[in-house]
C-alpha positions as CSV (number, residue, x, y, z in Angstrom):
1,M,-27.5,-2.3,282.8
2,R,-24.1,-0.7,283.1
3,E,-21.5,-1.5,280.4
4,N,-18.3,-3.2,281.6
5,P,-15.4,-0.8,280.9
6,Y,-12.9,-3.6,280.9
7,G,-14.8,-5.5,278.2
8,T,-15.0,-2.3,276.1
9,I,-11.2,-1.7,276.4
10,L,-10.5,-5.3,275.6
11,G,-12.8,-5.1,272.5
12,V,-10.9,-2.0,271.3
13,M,-7.6,-3.6,271.9
14,A,-8.6,-6.8,270.0
15,G,-9.8,-4.7,267.0
16,V,-6.7,-2.7,266.8
17,G,-4.6,-5.9,267.1
18,K,-6.6,-7.5,264.4
19,N,-6.1,-4.5,262.0
20,N,-2.4,-4.5,262.6
21,N,-1.7,-8.2,262.2
22,S,0.3,-9.3,259.1
23,P,-2.0,-10.9,256.5
24,S,-2.0,-14.7,256.8
25,I,0.0,-16.8,254.2
26,K,-2.1,-19.1,252.2
27,I,-1.4,-21.9,249.6
28,G,-2.0,-21.5,245.9
29,K,-1.6,-24.0,243.0
30,I,0.2,-23.1,239.8
31,I,-2.1,-23.6,236.8
32,S,0.3,-22.0,234.2
33,P,3.9,-21.1,235.0
34,P,5.6,-17.7,234.4
35,P,5.8,-15.6,232.5
36,E,2.0,-15.9,231.7
37,I,1.4,-17.1,235.3
38,Q,-2.0,-18.3,236.5
39,V,-2.5,-19.4,240.1
40,S,-5.6,-21.0,241.7
41,Y,-5.9,-19.4,245.1
42,N,-8.8,-19.5,247.6
43,G,-11.4,-20.2,244.9
44,I,-10.2,-17.5,242.5
45,M,-7.9,-17.4,239.5
46,L,-4.9,-15.0,239.8
47,D,-2.9,-13.9,236.8
48,K,0.2,-11.7,236.2
49,K,-1.7,-8.5,236.9
50,D,-2.6,-9.8,240.3
51,V,0.7,-11.1,241.6
52,W,4.2,-10.2,242.5
53,I,6.7,-13.1,242.4
54,S,10.1,-13.7,244.0
55,E,12.6,-13.0,241.3
56,Y,14.6,-16.2,241.9
57,L,11.6,-18.3,240.8
58,L,12.0,-17.0,237.2
59,I,13.9,-18.5,234.3
60,G,17.1,-16.6,233.7
61,Y,17.6,-15.4,237.3
62,V,21.3,-14.9,237.8
63,R,23.2,-15.4,241.1
64,T,27.0,-14.9,241.5
65,A,29.0,-16.3,244.4
66,K,32.6,-15.5,245.3
67,G,34.9,-17.2,247.8
68,N,38.2,-18.7,248.6
69,I,38.8,-22.5,248.8
70,V,41.4,-23.3,251.5
71,S,42.3,-27.0,251.8
72,A,45.1,-29.5,251.1
73,T,45.5,-32.6,249.0
74,Q,45.8,-36.0,250.7
75,N,49.2,-37.3,251.5
76,R,50.7,-39.4,248.7
77,G,54.0,-41.0,248.1
78,G,55.8,-41.6,244.7
79,G,57.2,-45.0,245.5
80,S,60.6,-44.6,243.9
81,G,62.5,-44.4,247.3
82,Y,63.9,-41.0,246.6
83,A,63.3,-38.3,249.3
84,Q,61.5,-35.9,246.9
85,Y,58.9,-38.6,246.4
86,E,58.1,-39.4,250.0
87,S,54.6,-39.0,251.2
88,H,53.5,-35.4,251.0
89,N,50.6,-33.1,250.4
90,H,50.0,-29.7,248.6
91,D,48.2,-26.7,250.1
92,I,45.3,-25.3,248.1
93,A,44.2,-21.6,248.4
94,N,42.2,-20.6,245.3
95,D,39.8,-17.7,244.8
96,Y,36.8,-18.4,242.8
97,T,33.8,-16.7,241.2
98,D,30.8,-18.8,240.2
99,T,27.7,-17.7,238.4
100,I,24.5,-19.7,238.5
101,I,21.8,-19.0,235.9
102,Y,18.4,-20.6,236.7
103,T,16.9,-22.5,233.8
104,D,13.8,-23.8,235.4
105,T,10.8,-22.3,237.1
106,L,7.4,-23.2,238.6
107,V,5.4,-25.8,236.8
108,A,1.7,-26.6,236.6
109,G,0.7,-28.4,239.8
110,D,3.3,-26.8,242.1
111,C,2.1,-25.4,245.4
112,V,3.2,-21.9,246.3
113,S,3.0,-19.8,249.4
114,I,0.9,-16.6,248.8
115,M,0.6,-13.5,251.0
116,P,-2.2,-11.1,250.2
117,M,-1.4,-7.4,250.0
118,V,-2.8,-4.1,248.8
119,S,-1.4,-2.7,245.6
120,E,1.2,0.1,245.8
121,D,-1.4,2.8,245.1
122,G,-3.9,1.2,247.5
123,S,-6.5,0.7,244.8
124,N,-6.8,-3.1,244.6
125,Q,-5.9,-6.4,246.1
126,Q,-2.7,-8.1,245.0
127,Y,-0.7,-11.1,246.1
128,I,2.9,-12.0,246.7
129,I,4.1,-15.4,245.6
130,L,6.8,-16.1,248.1
131,D,8.1,-19.5,247.3
132,K,7.4,-23.0,246.0
133,I,6.4,-25.2,248.9
134,V,5.9,-28.9,249.5
135,H,4.2,-30.9,252.2
136,L,6.4,-33.8,253.6
C-alpha cells in the first residue's frame, strides 16, 4: 500500500509544532517559603536548586515610584463675611517619590504558577515560579 504524502507532511508539521511550543504552565503548592523554598509540583518536591523565582515574591524586594500629583482642594469659605474668606480652593501640584519594601512572601499552602525550563547550561530540568495564584 502506498503511503499518503499529505499524512506524512502533516505528521512532520505536528512534530515540529509540538517541539517549538512553549512549555505548559502548571500549578505547584508552597511547602516551605523562601529563602529555603520547597514546592510540591506534579508529584515531586522542588527546592531552591531546582527553581527560579520572581524577585518581587521575596522579602526585602524594593520598588520605587515617582510621579506628580495634580489636583485642587475643595471649595471652602471662611464665614467671616470678608472677601478674602469667600469660598475658594487651592491648586495642588506636588512631585513625589515613594519607596515600597516588601515585608511578606509566599507562605506554606500558597499555590504558584510554575513553568518548566531547561537549565542555562542545558544539563538539567529547572522550573520558574512565576507568581502566586488563587482560584476564585
